[in-house]
N, C-alpha and C positions, 0 to 999 in steps of 0.2 A: 498550374494551378492544381493543387491537390483536391481530390474529390471531397466535397463538403467541408473544406478547410479555408474558405475565403477569409474569414476573420484572422485566423492565425497566420496565413501567409501575408496578409496585409500588415500584421505587426512587424513580421520580419522584413518585408519590403520596406518599412518606413525606418527601421533600424539601420538597414544598409544605406538608404538614401542619406540618413544623418551622417553616417560614418563617412560616405563619399564627400561630404561638405566640411569634413573636419571636426564633427562634432559626435565623437564616439560615445558608445554606451554598451551596457551589458543587458542581457537578458536571461532569466532563468525559466526554462520550458519544463514544466513537471506535469506529472499524470502517472496513472497506473500503468502496469507493465502492459505492452501491446496497444496502446492508446494512439501511437502514432509520433512519439517524439522524434525518434530517429528519422522517419521520413520527412518531418518538418526541417531537421538538420540538413538532409539531403537536398531539400527544395532550396534552403538558403545558399548551399554550395552551388547548386545548379544556376542560381540566379546571380550570384555574385562572380560573374565571368571576368570582371575587371579586378578582382580583389586576388591577393595572394592568399592562401588558406593554409593555416596550421591546425593540426587536429590531434586530440589525444582521447583515449577511451579508457574509463575506469574498468578494472578487472578484479573480479572478487578474490582471485587467488593472490593478487598483488596489493591488496589493501594495507598490508602491514610492510611493504617495501618502500623505504623512503624515497620521494621524489621520483618514483616510477612513472607517473603521469607526466611530470615535468620532462622526463628524459624523452618521452615521445614527442613532446612539442618542440623540444630544442634541437633533436637529432636532424631534422630534415635539411637545416642550413647552419652548420657549426660555424662557418665563416662569420656569422653575425656576431659571434663572441668577440672577435678581434677588436671592435670598436668600443667595447665597454671598458670602463675604468678598471685598473688591474684588480682591486679588492673584489669588485663585483664579478669580474671574469672568473677569478679564481674560485669564489664560492659557488658560482654556478657549475664550475668543471668539477669541483669536489662533489657537489651535491649529485650530480648526474653520474658519477663514477668515472668521469674521463681523467681525473686527476687525483692523486694521493694527497692528503693534507689534513689540517686540523678540522675539528667539527664545525662546519660552517653555520653561521647565525641564520636562522630563518628569515629575519627581516631583511638581511643583506641579500639573500637568495632571491626573495620578493622583488627587491630594487633592481637586481640584476636582470630578472625576467621583465620587468617593466622597461628597463632601457633597452633590452634586446628587442621587444616588440616595437617600441617607439623608433629604434633604428631602421627596423625591417619596413615600417610604414612609411619611411621618408620617401621611397620611390613610388609605391602605389598602395591603395588602401589594403587593410590586413583583416581578414576574417579568422577568428579563433574559435575553434569548435571544441567542446568538451562534452562527450557523451557519456552516459551512466556515471554521473558525477557522484552519486551515493556510493560508487565503489572505488572512488579514488582514494589513495592514500592521503593521510591528513596533511602532510607537508606539502604535496602538490596542491591540494585543495586550498590551502591558505595562500600559497604563492599566487595561484590564479586569481583567487578572489581579491587579493591585494592589487594585482594589475587591473582587474574589471572595475575597480572603485576609482580609478584615476584616468579614465578615458575621455574626459570631458571635451578636451582640446586636441584629440588625436584621431586621425582617420582609421579607427579601429573599431570593429564590432565584435564583441564576446559573447557567445551564446553556450549556455550550459543546458544540458538535458539530464533530468534526474527524476527517480520515482517520488522521492520526497524532498523537500527543501531543507538541505543540511545546514548545520550551524555556520560553516564557512561562507556559504552564499547567502545567507539569510540577510534581508534588507536590501538586496538588489531587485530591480524591476521583475516581476513575475509575469508568466504566461500559463495559466492553467488549462491544459488541454483536456477536454471531456469528450464523451462518446459522440459518435456522428448523429446527426438528426436522422429522423426516420427515413426519409426519402433517400439520402445518399447511402445509408446503411443497407436499405433494400436493394439499392443498385449494385453495390459491392458483393452482397450475400448472392444475388442471382447470377453474378459472374462466376462464381464458384461451383454452382450446383449443376451437375450433369443433365438433370431432368427437371421437368417443370414440378414445383412444389405448391401446394395451395397457399393462398396469401395468409390465412390465419396461422399456418405453421412458419411462414416467414416473419410475421409479426412477433411470435413468440420467440424466435431465434433472436431478433433485434432486441426485444425487450430484456431477455436473460442475460445477453451479452452487454447490455446497455450501451450498444452502439461501438463497442470496442473493435477496431478494425481486425487486429490479429485474431481474435476470437471468431470473427465472422469469416475470416478466411481459413482457419485451421480447424474450428470444431466440426464443421460438416465433414472433413476429411475421414474417410475410414468408416463412416455410418452407413449401415444398410438402408435400403429405401424404406423399410419398416420403421427403423428408427427415426429418419428424417421425417417420414409422415407423423411420427408421434411426438417428435421432440427431442430433447437430449437424453442420451442414454445415461448420463451421470446425474445425480440429484443436484438440485439448484442450491443446496446447502453448502456445497463445495465452493470455496472462493474463486472467483474468475480465474485468477492467475494458476490456481491449481487445477482448473478444468483445462486450461490451455496446455499446461504442462503434461496432464494426463493424456491429451490428444497427441502430443508429441511422443510420449512413452507408447502408445498403442502403434505408432508408426514405426518406432525403434524396434519393438520385438518381432516385427515381420522381416528385419533385415537379417542377412546371414551372420553367423557368429563373428567371422573375421571383420565384417564391416562394423559391427557393434564395437569390438575390441579396437578397431582404429579410430572410431568416434570417441571412445574413452580415453585413449592416449591424447587426443586433441583437446578434450575437456580438461584433462589434468595438467595440460602444459599451457600456461596463460600467455606467452610471448607471441603465439601465432607464427612461430618459425617452422615452416613446411620441412626444412632439411632435418631439423631436430626430430620432428614428429615421425618422419619416415625411417630415420635412423633407428629410433625406439621401435618403431612397427616392425622393421626388419628383424630385430632381435628376438621378436615374439613370433617369427614365421609368418608374418603378414606381408602379402605382396600387393601390387598395384591393382589387382582385379578387385580387391575389396573396396576400392574407391568408387567403382561404377554404380554400384547399388545406391551408394551414399548420394552421389551426384543426381541420380534419377529421381531421389525422393526431395532434392532441393534443401536439405537440412544443413549442408556444410560445404563450404568451397575450400579446396585444398591448394589453390594456386591463383595468384602469386602468394598469397598469405592465407593462413589457415583462419577462416571466418565463420562463425555460426550464423545461421539465419537470423537468430534471436537469443539473447542470454538465457531465455527459458529453455531453448535446446540444450545448451551447455548444461544447466542444472538438471535438466530430465535425464541427460545421458549419464551423469555422475551419479544422480541419485537412484537410477535403477539398477545400477552395477552393485554387486556384492562387495563386501569389505575385502575379501581375498582378491577380487579382480581389480579393484582400486589400488591394492598394495602392489600387485604385478604390474600395472601401468606405471606407477611411480618408480619401480625398481627398474623398469626399461628405460624410463626417462633419465633416472640418475646416471645409468650406465652409459647413456647416449650423450650427457652433458659434459663437457670439457671441464676437468677439475681446475685447470690453470686459468682459464678465460672467465669462468662463471662458477666459482666454488660455492657461492651462497645458494644458487638455485639447486646445484647438485646436493648440497647438505639438506635443503628443504625436501626434496624429492626422497633422499634416503630416510629422512625422518618419517614421511607418510609411508614409506614401504616397510618400516620396521614395526614388528608386532610386540616385541618384549624389550626389556632394557638391554642397551648395547652402548658400552663407554666409547667405542671408536666414533659411532654417530654423534654421541652426546658431545664429544670432543670437537668434531666438525662444527656442530652448531653453536658451541661456545666461540669458536673462532669467527663465525659468520656473525654473531652477535657484536662481537668486538669491532668487526668492519662497518656493520650498519650503524653502530653508535659513532664511530669516526665520521660518517657521512652526515650525523645529525638526525639519524632515523631511530629515535628512542622507541617508537612503537614496534618497529621491526626487531631491534636489539631485544626488546622485552618478549616478543613472540618467539624468537630463537632459543632465548634462555628459557622460557617456560618449557618448551619441548625438550631442551637439553636436561632440565630437571627431571622431567618425566622418564628419560631414557637412562639416567645415570644409574649404575650399580651400585658403586661405593656410597655407603651413606653419609659420610662426612664430606664427601664432594657434592652430594645431592644437597645437604643444608647450605654450603657456601653458595652453590649455584641458585639455590632457591632465594637466598638473600640478595644475590646480584640481580635476578630477575625481578624481584620485587622492587628494587630500586630502580631498575630501568622501567618498570611499569609506572612508578610514582612520576619519574621524569617525563613519561610520555602522557601523563594526565589520566591514566587509568587507576585511579585511587583504590576503587572496590577491588579490582584484580591484584593490585599491590598488597592489600590486606590479606587477601586470600592466600597468596604466596608466603606472605610471612607466617601465616597460621600453618601452612603446609611445612615450612621450616621447623616450626616448633613441635612438630609431631616427633621429631627426633631429638635426642638429648643434644643440648646447647652448652658451649662453655660461657664464661661470663661475658667474653668480648662480643660473641655472637648475640647474647641476650642485649647487650647494650645496642647492637646494631638494629635489633629489632625494635626496641623501645625508641630509638631515634626515628626510625622509618614510620612507626606509628604516630609519633609526635608530629612529623613533618606532615602526614597526611591529615592529621586533625586540625592542623593550622591552616593548611589549604582549604579544607571544608568549612571551618569555622573559626574565625579569628579567637573568639573566646573559648569557653569550655575548658577542655583538658589539654590543650596545646603546651601551654607554658609549664604545667606541672610534669607532662610527659617528657619535655625537653630537659627540664631540670633533672628530673630522675635518670635519663639517659647520660646526661653529662656527669653525673655523680658516679655512674657505674664506669664510665670511660676513664676516669681519673687514674685508675689502677693500670691500664693497659695502653693508653695514649693520651698523656697529659695535654699535649698541644690540640689534639682533636677535642679533648674534653673542654679546653678553654673556649675553643669555637663554638661549641655547643652551647656553653653557657652564655655566649654572646647571641647566639640564635634564640635562646631562651628568654634573654633580656630584651631583644626586639620583639618577640612574641607577647611579652607580658606589657610591654608598652602599648602596643596595639590594643590588648584585651582589656588592660586595666581592671577595674572593679568586676568586668563580666568573666573574668578568669574564674575557674570553678573552685579551685582549692589553694591557690597561692597568689600573693598580690606582687607588684613590681619591687616593693621592699623586701619581701622573702626571697626572691630571686636574686636581688642585689647583694644580700647578705651572704647568701650561699656562693655567689661568685667570688666575694671578697675572701671566703674561706677555702676556695679551691687551690690547687697546687700553684705555686707562684710562677710567674712568667720565667723563660730562660734567662740566662745571663745578658743575653742581648735581646730584649724583648721586641717582638714584632709590633708594627703599629696597631694590629687587631688586639694585641695583649694589652697595650696602653689604653685602646678605646674601651675595652672591657673594664679595666680598672677605673678609668675616669667616669664612665656612666654608673658603675656599680657604686662608686664613691658618692657621685652626685645625687643618686636616689637614696642610699643608705644613711648618709651623714649631712646631706644638705649642701648648698652652693659654696659655703664657707670652705668646706673641705674638699668639694668635688670639682670646683671650677678650674684650679690649676692643673690637676692631673689630666683634666679632659682637654685642657688647651695644650698640653705637652703631646697627647695623643694626635691632635689636629695638626700640629707642626710636623709630627712624624709622618703623616700622609701627605705633606707637601714636599717631603725630600724626594730626590730622584731615585734614591736606593730602595724604596719600597718595592716589593714584589708586584708585577703587573696583575697576577691572579688575585693576590690579596686586594689590591686596590679595586678591581673590579667588583670584587664581592661585597667590599665593606665600605667604600668611599661614599656611597649613597648614605648610610647611617652617619659616617663622619661628618659629611657635609650638613645633614640636617641637625645633628648634635651641636654644630656651631651656633645655630640660632638659639639653641637653648640657654647659651651663655652670652647672648647678645654680641656674637663675634661676627659681624658682617664681613669682614674681610676673608675670613676663612670660609664662611658659607659661600660667598661668591667665587672664591678661587677653587675650592674643592668640587663644587658641582660643575664648573667649567671644566676642570680637569678631568673629571670621570666622563663627560660627554665626549671629550676628545679622545680619551683612551678607548672608550667603547667603539667610537667610529673608527679609529685606527686598527682596533684588534678585530674589528667585524662583530663584536658582542653586542649587538643592537637590541637584543631582547631585555637588557637591563635599563634602556633608555626611558621606557614609559615613567618609571618612578623617579628617574633621575631629572628628566625634563619637567616633571610635576614640582620637583623641590626647586629646580632653576627657575621656574615661573615665579615662585615666591620671592626669589631674590630680585627679579625685575618688577614685581609689584611693589616692594618696599622702595625701589629706586623711582617709582612713579611712572615705569615704562608699561603701561597697561597693554598697548598694541603688541610689543614684543612678548609679553607673558601669554596673551591670547594666541600668537603664533606657536608658542610653545606647547599650549594646551592642545592645539590642533595636531601638532607633531606627535604628541604623547598618544593621541587616539590613533594617528596613522600607525605609529609603531605597534600598537595593540593589535591592529587588523592582521598583521602577519605573525603574531605570537600568541602564545596563550596567557600572556600577562595583561591583566585588565587593571588599569590604575584607577585607584580611588579618586574621586573628583575634589580633592582638597583645593588645589589651585583654582579650579573652576568656581567653586564656593566662595573664595575670597574675591575673585574677579567680579562675581555677580554682586557681592556686597558692596564692592567700592564703586561699581558702575551706579548703584542706587536706584535701580528700577525695582521697586519694592515688590510688586507683583511676581515678576519673573523671578526675582531672587528667592522669595519665600517659596515658590513652587519647587525650585531646585534644592533648597535647604531642607523642606519637608521630605521630599523623596529620598534625599541622601540620608537623612536621619533614620528613616524607616528601614533603608537597606543597611545601614551601619547596625542598627540594633539587631536585625535578623542575623546579621553575620558574627554577632559578639564582638563588635569592634568598637569598644567604648571610647577610644581615642577619636574616632570618627564622630561618634555622638557629641563629644565635647567640642570638636571642630565645628560642628554646625551651629551649636550654641554660640560660640565665639563669633562665627561669622554673622549671625543674627544680631549680635550685640553691635559689631561693626556697622552693619547695614543701618540699623536703627539710630546709632550715634551720627552716621552721616547725614541722615535726612532729618535729624532733629526730633526724632520720637524716643525721648530720653527715659521714659518709663518703661518701654519696651525693651530698649537696650539694657536697662538695669536688671530687669527680669531675666534677661538671656545670659548677661555677664554673670549673674549670681549663680545660675544653673551650671555654667562653665567652671566656676570656682569650687564647686562642690566635689570635683574630682580630686582626691587627695593626692593621686600620683599623676596628674595630668602634665607630665613634663613636656610633651610636644607643644602645648599651647600655653604652659606656665609663664613664658614671658610676657604674653600679650593680653590674656584673659583680664588680669587685674587692671591693665591700662584702660580698657574699656569700661571696666567696672567703675573705676575711680571718676572717668568723665561723665558717666551716666549718673552716678550717686551725687556728684557735685551739682549737676545741672537740675537734679530733681530735689535739691536742697538737703540730701541726706550727708552731711559733711561727716558725721560720726563713722558712717560706713565707709566713705572714701578714706578717711584717715586709717581705719583698720586694714583696708586693702593696700593702702600704701605701705604699711608696716609689713605686709606680706611680700610686697615688690621689692623693698629696699634691699633685703640681703642678697638677693640675686643681682641686683645692679651694682651693689657696692663690690660684690666679689668679683664681678665682670670687669669693672673699671673701664671698659671701652667708651669711646665718644658716644656711640649710640646709647648705651646703658645710662650714662649719666645725663644726657640730655633729655631722654624719656622721663627719667626720675625727677629731673628739675621741673619739667612740664607738668607732671602728676603733682608734685609738691606745691607748685604754684595754684593749681586748683583748689587746694585746702588752705591756701594762705591768703592773707589780706595786704592791702596797702603797698608800701614800696617793697616789702619782702616778695610779694607775688610778681610784682612788675620785674625785679631784678632776676628772679628765677627764669621767667619767661625770656627776658633778653639774654640771658647766659645761655639758654637751650638754642636759642636761634643762633647765637654766635658760634656754638659748637658745630651745629647742624650744616650751616652754610657752606663750608668748604668741602662737604662730603657729598657722595651721591645718594644719600638717604633722603631723597627729595620728598616722598610722602610724609614722613614725619616732620620735615621742615614746614611743608604747607599746612599741616595740622596745627603746628605750633604757632605759625603766623594767624591762622584762624582764631584759635583760643586767645591768643594775646590781643588780637584785634577786639573780640567780644569783650574781653575784660577792659579794654581801654574805653570802649563805648559805655560800659557801665559806669566807668569812672568819669565820664562826661569829657573824655579827651577825644573829640570826635575827629580832629585833624590828624592826630597820631593814629587813631583807629583806622582811619581812611587808608593809609598807607599799607598797614599789614593786612587789611581785608581785601584790598585790591591785589596785593601779591598772592594772597591765597587764592583768591578766585581765579587768577590768571593761570596759576601753576595747576589748580584742580581741573581747570577747562582743558589745559593742554594734556593732562593726564588721561582725560576721558572719564573722571570719577564724578559723574554728574550729580550724584546726591550731595556730596560735600560741596561741589561748585555752586549748587542752587542755596545751599545754607550761607555760603559765604556772601552770595549775591544779595540776599534778603537783609543780612547784617550790614552789608556795605551800603545798600540803599537807604538803611535807617539813619546812617550818619552823612547822609548827603552826597554819597559817592556814586559813580557810574560805572558799571561793569563793562570793561573793554572787551573787544573780541579776541577769541584766543589766537595766539601767534601760530603762523605756519598754517593758515587755513586749508592751503592746497593739500599739505601733508595729511591733515585730518581727514580728507575724503578718501584717503586710501584704506583699503581693508587691512586687517592684520597681516594676511599672507603678503599683499602687496608691499606693505611696509617693510616686512622682513626681507623680501627680495630686494627691495632698494638697498637695504642696508649691506647685503652681502654683495651687491654689484660695487658699492662704494668701496668694499674691502678687496675688490679685485678679482672675485670669483667668476669663472666661467658659468654659462648655463647648465652645462653637464654636472659642474661641481655643486652648484645650487641645487639642482634637481636631487642629487644624491643626499644632500643635507637635509632637504625639506620633504622628502620621501615623494617627489613628484616626478613626472617625465620632463625630459627638456623642452618638449613641445608646449607643455603646460606652463613651464617658466617663460618662455618666449611670449606666450598669449599675455600672462600677467604683466610682462614687461611692456608690451604695446599699450595696455591699459594705464600703466604708471606714466609712460611717456606722454599719453594725451592728457591725463589729469594734470600733471604738473607742468606742461608746456615746455618739455625738453626733448631734444632730438637725438642725443647720443648718450652712451654709457658714461662718458666723462662728464657730460653736463649733469646727468643724474647723481654721479658720485659727488659731484661739487655741491649740488642742491641738498643731498643728503647730510653731507658733512657740516654744510653752513646752517641748515634749517634743524639740526638735531640739538635738543636741549642737553644741559649737562647730564651725564648718564654714566653708564658702567664702561663705555668705550670699547666693549668687547662683544663679539656676537655669541649667541648661546650656543 
């Protein structure tokens, strides 16, 4: 047990005990420099004698090298990779530089890390330690955090140590490490003092160090007896870490020059390779005698690895050296680094050693940037390119490299730095194409920062400028602008969706053989500019083009999410279902999992329309899991609809209001309209028609609300009819009809008939309801079928046809109950009781006891998937899948996968018949 750390050690002991029992967990140990975080990690390692231990350390000099931390943790046992599914194994090998290949998707790398740790933990428990998390490269931090959030049923403990809680690990359990209490602090301090010191002076040391163990150990070193008697030699206003570092510097200046140079080489070389350090040292005339003084001071170990006593020692060594001394150390390291086996590290050292522009070094850095980007390291690529820009002599090449560096920074998420590099490029004369590149970059940064504002107009300007140079790229940029303006709506600062649509229609025509993206641009633009009568058929042709096998995979991955969602604009459920399913499969096959959050969200909408709320909930969870390992944070559209359908008013309104505030702050008018529509759906479901009318009316105020144009009028018509405002309902029907007539699908016709029935009377209304039910019954559009049964049953009750009403209200109640749409189910139950009916129990009660994740695992088992395949699909570990399967077996009373598959297939209501 560490001195004065009983509580902290107890927390670590409980974490390890839980992991031994198969209940893995993660912990973020955080506190100021020198507070004892690394000592606690060492305590955990010394206690976990029955654990395998994997370890990684964040290194400041490697913070921009992609997957550098993951490489450390994967290196000890590369044989563990052999058991991984091929896509995961390849992604991990490419990410860690063991294999050449295309850019690996960060989510796929995270899955590979999860599978690898799960495999390793199959023999005995596993302890994963990550020190100095604040200096991890972003890609490794995301991968580690992805794993750490999925350990509930694994014999794995994952402990991070960090000065500050970084974004990657925020939300994991935390342990704040503070200074030692007075008694253990005094004990530690006395152990370091050669002579007796008065108690008041000791108390002042403890107070001024706030019990920081490293400060207590280091600050007294080198102080004279007089200084010890009087307190610190440094003023208290200097930050504690600065005072500790200053203490290290005092010790450094006493070392011989050769020893200081050796330490500087070690500080400049982040890998801790003693062979490389000594090779560089020998080139500077430094021999082994320089190591003796260093070892006596206890500041640095040179064998078997180069390890500084504390990161502050490294920063003190590097900070006290002059710029000329640093360049000399990096030059020696560059000369000592093999250009064939480690060209990127050699290029980086050369860059640090170079004082003035040098095209040869700049060329090396550009090549390193390309290799980094091929491994998915956009941050590293951006860093290499930025330094390459600084060292480029030729002005035209400097401009092109600045633009490339700016784009790399944008892809890495460093948006402000991307804009700075774009401004740097603009300091030189730019041709028209380069100006278009700058405008495109600024527009994409603006869209990332704020959905509204200037992004649509900036993209529109860039597209226009690109027309003369690259017509195909110009058309893609018009499609970007169209997507941006659909998000922004009326919150766009200077142009509306209609403006962008008209500009796109005036753009250079598509080639003789238009790409699916060209057809999508034309269809969406025509729909927005000229209305559904003119735009529906061109858009349908685009959707059919995306369904063909000849469509380019890259094009599909980039645009199919928009094509799938556009299908819903024109009531084309078949294409919505097919295209979202296809893109999910394409993304999984290609390892391009970063596009999954938005696609899974759209796919969840497909299942909600089919009444498969549990499947939709599982997809929402998957989208959140996918976002954990990427920078893509999906908007909560599907979650909003799901909450509205479930009908828990308080919970739903809390989510709706929070989302509306967030959408408004981001300038995303589409999202604001979506919350209004969700509110209308919620209140119609629970019978609060006045509230539904108000919310739907607000949604209809969006003149270009293409995203929710099919559905907002539907809620408005029902709410208006139920509040007696038939005139308003009739006007909304006139707004809906052009879209449904242009679509002509079963879905569109049935919904129009249902809405028309609400404003009709007598036999006409009854015939419309029956026709809608007849159209919907053979389809998978179960939600609209249930709603039509409900409205028809309510109409029959008002017509005093109670026996007929009972059949339709009973059907509606049964369906809503099976869906889990409790608000609508309760509305149907009340109506059913009013006509003397009795609400039956939901079918397949055992299945309803399953959580969404358990239900999803059951479906995948029924399709013949193995646990490893299911784990990859749902972003879980195989052990977690096995854990959930045991619970499913118990709940459903089955004893084998065969029985579970039979139960799933027999108990499943009519639905899509395919997994998401």
